[in-house]
MARNULO-618448 format. One line per 4 residues: their letters; for each residue x negated, y negated, z of N, C-alpha, C, CB. Coordinates in nm, 3 decimals, m for minus. Each point is the difference from the previous one (the first is absolute). Glycine has a CB too. Layout:
N
A) X Y Z X Y Z X Y Z X Y Z; ... $
// end
This chain:
119
MSLL) 10.469 15.355 m5.835 m0.025 0.008 m0.143 0.126 m0.046 m0.071 m0.165 0.190 0.028; 0.149 m0.282 m0.120 0.115 m0.050 m0.074 0.044 0.103 m0.103 m0.077 m0.238 0.034; 0.199 0.221 m0.081 0.054 0.093 m0.099 m0.081 m0.004 m0.128 0.228 m0.030 0.100; m0.270 m0.089 m0.143 m0.077 m0.012 m0.123 m0.135 0.071 0.012 0.115 m0.219 m0.047 $
SYIL) m0.184 0.202 0.158 m0.130 0.068 0.016 0.020 0.151 0.011 m0.093 m0.204 0.114; 0.202 0.247 m0.053 0.031 0.143 0.008 0.020 0.057 m0.141 0.107 m0.033 0.227; m0.027 m0.036 m0.308 0.028 0.046 m0.137 m0.128 m0.001 m0.084 0.236 m0.088 0.018; m0.316 m0.018 m0.006 m0.123 m0.009 m0.078 m0.100 0.110 0.039 0.036 m0.247 m0.020 $
SVAA) m0.047 0.277 0.148 m0.095 0.103 0.042 0.044 0.138 m0.047 m0.060 m0.140 0.199; 0.189 0.168 m0.191 0.051 0.129 m0.049 m0.020 0.009 m0.151 0.170 0.010 0.187; m0.141 m0.119 m0.257 m0.016 m0.001 m0.146 m0.146 0.019 m0.040 0.200 m0.150 m0.020; m0.292 0.081 0.087 m0.142 0.011 m0.033 m0.052 0.142 0.023 m0.031 m0.241 0.058 $
ASVT) 0.067 0.300 0.054 m0.044 0.137 0.029 0.061 0.098 m0.099 m0.023 m0.059 0.243; 0.149 0.040 m0.278 0.067 0.089 m0.096 m0.063 m0.012 m0.138 0.213 m0.020 0.131; m0.239 m0.102 m0.173 m0.062 m0.021 m0.132 m0.138 0.063 m0.004 0.129 m0.214 m0.028; m0.205 0.201 0.136 m0.133 0.062 0.005 0.010 0.151 m0.016 m0.080 m0.186 0.149 $
LLIV) 0.171 0.247 m0.075 0.018 0.145 m0.012 0.046 0.040 m0.140 0.054 0.010 0.244; 0.038 m0.086 m0.301 0.050 0.031 m0.134 m0.110 m0.011 m0.105 0.226 m0.081 0.068; m0.312 m0.020 m0.054 m0.110 m0.017 m0.096 m0.097 0.117 0.010 0.022 m0.250 0.016; m0.057 0.290 0.105 m0.093 0.112 0.017 0.062 0.128 m0.055 m0.099 m0.110 0.205 $
IDML) 0.225 0.134 m0.177 0.067 0.121 m0.049 0.009 m0.002 m0.152 0.132 0.015 0.214; m0.101 m0.132 m0.272 0.007 m0.011 m0.145 m0.137 0.024 m0.064 0.190 m0.162 0.023; m0.295 0.109 0.039 m0.134 0.023 m0.053 m0.039 0.147 0.009 m0.064 m0.233 0.067; 0.106 0.300 0.038 m0.022 0.144 0.010 0.074 0.075 m0.110 m0.031 m0.023 0.248 $
RRNR) 0.156 m0.015 m0.267 0.084 0.066 m0.100 m0.057 m0.016 m0.141 0.198 m0.040 0.146; m0.255 m0.075 m0.175 m0.055 m0.028 m0.133 m0.147 0.041 m0.014 0.162 m0.188 m0.018; m0.215 0.257 0.118 m0.139 0.044 0.002 m0.099 m0.116 m0.011 0.074 0.214 m0.102; m0.038 m0.328 0.157 m0.090 m0.115 0.003 m0.073 m0.008 0.134 0.150 m0.122 m0.160 $
LRER) m0.109 0.207 0.253 m0.061 0.007 0.133 0.002 0.145 0.043 0.073 m0.238 0.060; m0.187 0.287 m0.014 m0.007 0.139 0.042 0.049 0.015 0.143 m0.193 0.039 m0.156; 0.235 0.082 0.189 0.059 0.025 0.131 m0.095 m0.032 0.114 0.139 0.176 m0.104; m0.265 m0.140 0.086 m0.095 m0.023 0.109 m0.025 m0.148 0.023 m0.106 0.219 m0.052 $
HAGW) 0.126 m0.302 m0.050 m0.016 m0.144 0.017 0.127 m0.063 0.057 m0.163 m0.002 m0.189; 0.275 0.063 0.162 0.128 m0.057 0.043 0.031 0.026 0.147 0.080 0.029 m0.233; m0.148 0.064 0.292 0.031 0.038 0.138 0.001 m0.115 0.097 m0.098 0.217 m0.049; m0.011 m0.293 0.052 m0.009 m0.111 0.095 0.101 m0.109 m0.032 m0.241 0.050 0.033 $
WLVG) 0.268 m0.072 m0.163 0.098 m0.103 m0.037 0.140 0.042 0.041 m0.145 m0.070 m0.193; 0.175 0.199 0.182 0.131 0.049 0.044 0.014 m0.010 0.151 0.008 0.156 m0.196; m0.117 m0.127 0.268 0.003 m0.013 0.146 0.024 m0.145 0.038 m0.157 0.196 0.024; 0.081 m0.287 m0.086 0.016 m0.142 0.030 0.138 m0.052 m0.034 m0.242 m0.028 m0.040 $
GGLA) 0.292 0.065 m0.077 0.134 m0.043 m0.040 0.108 0.059 0.089 m0.081 m0.020 m0.233; 0.063 0.146 0.273 0.095 0.063 0.091 0.002 m0.066 0.136 m0.033 0.213 m0.121; m0.086 m0.243 0.173 m0.007 m0.071 0.128 0.063 m0.139 m0.010 m0.209 0.128 0.058; 0.180 m0.196 m0.167 0.057 m0.134 m0.020 0.152 0.006 m0.008 m0.209 m0.071 m0.120 $
LAVS) 0.261 0.172 0.051 0.145 0.013 m0.011 0.063 0.033 0.136 m0.027 0.075 m0.239; m0.036 0.015 0.313 0.052 0.036 0.133 0.003 m0.121 0.093 m0.087 0.233 m0.030; m0.022 m0.311 0.030 m0.006 m0.118 0.087 0.096 m0.107 m0.050 m0.241 0.051 0.056; 0.260 m0.059 m0.187 0.095 m0.098 m0.055 0.144 0.034 0.039 m0.157 m0.040 m0.192 $
LFPQ) 0.190 0.168 0.182 0.137 0.041 0.033 0.026 m0.006 0.150 0.000 0.147 m0.202; m0.100 m0.111 0.281 0.015 0.005 0.145 m0.112 m0.080 0.066 0.112 0.226 m0.015; m0.101 m0.358 0.020 m0.108 m0.083 0.053 m0.032 0.028 0.147 0.068 m0.174 m0.162; 0.024 0.229 0.235 m0.026 0.029 0.141 m0.106 0.108 0.016 0.235 m0.065 0.053 $
ILDA) m0.259 0.147 m0.157 m0.107 0.101 0.004 m0.134 m0.069 0.019 0.134 0.155 m0.148; m0.154 m0.264 0.074 m0.126 m0.073 0.009 m0.023 m0.053 0.141 0.021 m0.062 m0.242; 0.084 0.005 0.301 m0.011 m0.051 0.137 m0.032 0.113 0.099 0.162 m0.184 m0.057; m0.094 0.297 0.041 m0.021 0.112 0.092 m0.142 0.056 m0.011 0.244 0.054 m0.016 $
VADL) m0.292 m0.037 m0.107 m0.134 0.055 m0.019 m0.106 m0.099 0.051 0.082 0.132 m0.201; m0.060 m0.260 0.174 m0.095 m0.102 0.048 m0.005 0.001 0.153 0.044 m0.142 m0.204; 0.072 0.152 0.269 0.002 0.007 0.147 m0.068 0.127 0.050 0.214 m0.132 0.002; m0.190 0.242 m0.069 m0.060 0.128 0.039 m0.152 m0.004 m0.007 0.205 0.116 m0.082 $
IGID) m0.256 m0.178 m0.023 m0.145 m0.008 m0.019 m0.062 m0.109 0.086 0.030 0.084 m0.234; 0.049 m0.184 0.269 m0.051 m0.110 0.081 m0.037 m0.122 m0.081 m0.082 0.169 0.157; 0.142 m0.183 m0.274 m0.024 m0.117 m0.085 0.109 m0.102 0.029 m0.111 0.141 m0.181; 0.070 m0.263 0.216 0.095 m0.103 0.041 0.086 m0.051 m0.115 m0.159 m0.064 0.177 $
VPTN) 0.098 0.044 m0.293 0.072 m0.055 m0.115 0.019 0.111 m0.103 m0.096 m0.234 0.041; 0.220 0.277 m0.065 0.023 0.111 m0.094 m0.055 m0.025 m0.140 0.202 0.051 0.131; m0.209 m0.177 m0.173 m0.054 m0.029 m0.133 m0.146 0.042 m0.009 0.160 m0.192 m0.022; m0.233 0.183 0.133 m0.140 0.045 0.000 m0.010 0.149 m0.030 m0.056 m0.180 0.164 $
LVFF) 0.154 0.257 m0.119 0.003 0.143 m0.030 0.019 0.021 m0.150 0.093 0.049 0.230; m0.009 m0.130 m0.292 0.021 0.011 m0.145 m0.132 m0.024 m0.073 0.241 m0.077 0.024; m0.312 m0.029 0.016 m0.127 m0.030 m0.064 m0.103 0.111 0.023 0.048 m0.243 0.027; m0.052 0.295 0.095 m0.095 0.107 0.030 0.028 0.124 m0.084 m0.022 m0.088 0.233 $
VSIA) 0.148 0.131 m0.240 0.034 0.119 m0.077 m0.026 m0.023 m0.148 0.174 0.062 0.171; m0.142 m0.181 m0.220 m0.025 m0.032 m0.142 m0.148 0.007 m0.032 0.203 m0.146 m0.002; m0.285 0.088 0.086 m0.145 0.002 m0.022 m0.053 0.143 0.009 m0.019 m0.234 0.092; 0.070 0.310 0.004 m0.044 0.139 0.014 0.034 0.082 m0.125 0.030 m0.017 0.249 $
LLVL) 0.090 m0.001 m0.304 0.037 0.071 m0.122 m0.088 m0.041 m0.117 0.234 0.016 0.084; m0.263 m0.145 m0.096 m0.087 m0.046 m0.108 m0.142 0.054 0.014 0.140 m0.206 m0.019; m0.188 0.216 0.142 m0.133 0.058 0.021 0.000 0.147 m0.042 m0.043 m0.161 0.191; 0.148 0.234 m0.158 0.009 0.141 m0.040 0.004 0.014 m0.152 0.120 0.051 0.214 $
VCIQ) m0.048 m0.140 m0.282 0.004 0.001 m0.146 m0.140 m0.026 m0.056 0.241 m0.079 0.001; m0.312 m0.018 0.058 m0.136 m0.031 m0.046 m0.094 0.118 0.020 0.040 m0.241 0.053; m0.029 0.307 0.060 m0.086 0.117 0.027 0.030 0.111 m0.101 m0.008 m0.059 0.246; 0.135 0.082 m0.273 0.038 0.103 m0.097 m0.055 m0.034 m0.138 0.207 0.049 0.131 $
HSAE) m0.194 m0.173 m0.173 m0.051 m0.040 m0.131 m0.153 0.006 m0.005 0.202 m0.147 m0.030; m0.268 0.112 0.137 m0.146 0.008 0.003 m0.047 0.145 m0.014 m0.007 m0.206 0.144; 0.074 0.297 m0.077 m0.036 0.141 m0.010 0.020 0.051 m0.142 0.064 0.033 0.241; 0.046 m0.072 m0.303 0.026 0.044 m0.137 m0.098 m0.065 m0.098 0.242 0.033 0.058 $
LTKV) m0.277 m0.158 m0.035 m0.097 m0.068 m0.085 m0.136 0.067 0.008 0.125 m0.215 0.032; m0.166 0.255 0.088 m0.126 0.070 0.017 0.000 0.131 m0.078 m0.028 m0.103 0.226; 0.138 0.175 m0.220 0.011 0.127 m0.073 m0.007 m0.023 m0.151 0.138 0.095 0.187; m0.070 m0.196 m0.236 0.001 m0.029 m0.143 m0.138 m0.046 m0.047 0.243 m0.061 0.015 $
ESQV) m0.312 m0.021 0.066 m0.135 m0.042 m0.036 m0.094 0.119 m0.013 0.039 m0.218 0.116; m0.026 0.314 m0.028 m0.083 0.120 m0.007 0.031 0.079 m0.128 m0.007 0.010 0.253; 0.134 0.001 m0.286 0.038 0.071 m0.121 m0.051 m0.071 m0.125 0.203 0.087 0.118; m0.195 m0.221 m0.119 m0.049 m0.077 m0.114 m0.151 0.019 m0.016 0.185 m0.169 0.032 $
RTLT) m0.258 0.168 0.079 m0.145 0.020 m0.005 m0.032 0.138 m0.057 m0.030 m0.154 0.197; 0.100 0.256 m0.153 m0.023 0.136 m0.049 0.030 0.009 m0.149 0.057 0.091 0.226; 0.053 m0.150 m0.269 0.036 0.003 m0.142 m0.100 m0.078 m0.085 0.240 0.022 0.065; m0.287 m0.135 m0.014 m0.098 m0.080 m0.074 m0.130 0.078 m0.018 0.102 m0.210 0.092 $
EAIA) m0.144 0.279 0.012 m0.121 0.081 m0.011 0.020 0.113 m0.100 m0.060 m0.056 0.237; 0.175 0.119 m0.237 0.027 0.109 m0.094 0.002 m0.052 m0.144 0.133 0.119 0.178; m0.075 m0.235 m0.199 0.002 m0.059 m0.134 m0.141 m0.034 m0.047 0.229 m0.092 0.044; m0.310 0.036 0.046 m0.138 m0.034 m0.036 m0.078 0.126 m0.039 0.007 m0.197 0.157 $
LLEK) 0.012 0.305 m0.083 m0.069 0.125 m0.035 0.049 0.054 m0.135 m0.028 0.051 0.244; 0.155 m0.059 m0.271 0.054 0.047 m0.129 m0.051 m0.087 m0.116 0.205 0.086 0.119; m0.211 m0.216 m0.097 m0.053 m0.089 m0.105 m0.146 0.030 m0.029 0.162 m0.178 0.071; m0.240 0.206 0.033 m0.141 0.035 m0.020 m0.011 0.131 m0.077 m0.062 m0.120 0.211 $
RVRD) 0.146 0.215 m0.176 m0.002 0.129 m0.069 0.035 m0.019 m0.148 0.064 0.117 0.215; 0.033 m0.201 m0.245 0.039 m0.026 m0.140 m0.115 m0.068 m0.074 0.243 m0.020 0.067; m0.307 m0.080 m0.004 m0.114 m0.068 m0.064 m0.115 0.097 m0.027 0.066 m0.215 0.115; m0.089 0.307 m0.022 m0.108 0.097 m0.018 0.033 0.100 m0.111 m0.059 m0.025 0.241 $
MEPQ) 0.186 0.053 m0.264 0.041 0.097 m0.101 0.008 m0.061 m0.140 0.124 0.121 0.178; m0.108 m0.252 m0.188 0.016 m0.065 m0.131 m0.119 0.025 m0.093 0.139 m0.175 0.112; m0.263 0.162 m0.066 m0.112 0.024 m0.092 m0.002 0.146 m0.049 m0.130 m0.179 0.118; 0.167 0.272 m0.035 0.003 0.141 m0.041 0.105 0.025 m0.105 m0.080 0.066 0.226 $
ARG) 0.194 m0.137 m0.214 0.108 0.019 m0.097 m0.038 m0.057 m0.136 0.168 m0.008 0.186; m0.249 m0.096 m0.192 m0.041 m0.061 m0.127 m0.111 0.081 m0.067 0.062 m0.225 0.090; m0.145 0.287 m0.010 m0.120 0.065 m0.053 0.023 0.138 m0.041 m0.131 m0.140 0.139 $
// end
């Protein structure tokens, strides 16, 4: 690994972690959403600082090209983020449906009461 690629990888991982932490601090990202991004950024920083970790883990698992391990872990983290967001979206859709039904019932009740209030 060249010095420039070493510096760029450490900088990219550090910037990613700093952005996530700043978004948490400013309440632009909730803790439960930041978890996977912090894990990914932390792993990226660890592998950037100590590239031999990637080689050792790839050898341990039996992966010939360590870069393939990076792609696998990245895709796995993104899949976990997608699953988390899908679960939360399902919950929010259910809540929206419940609220919409409640509003419709209240609107009907108001329409039914209007003639009584005039008469």
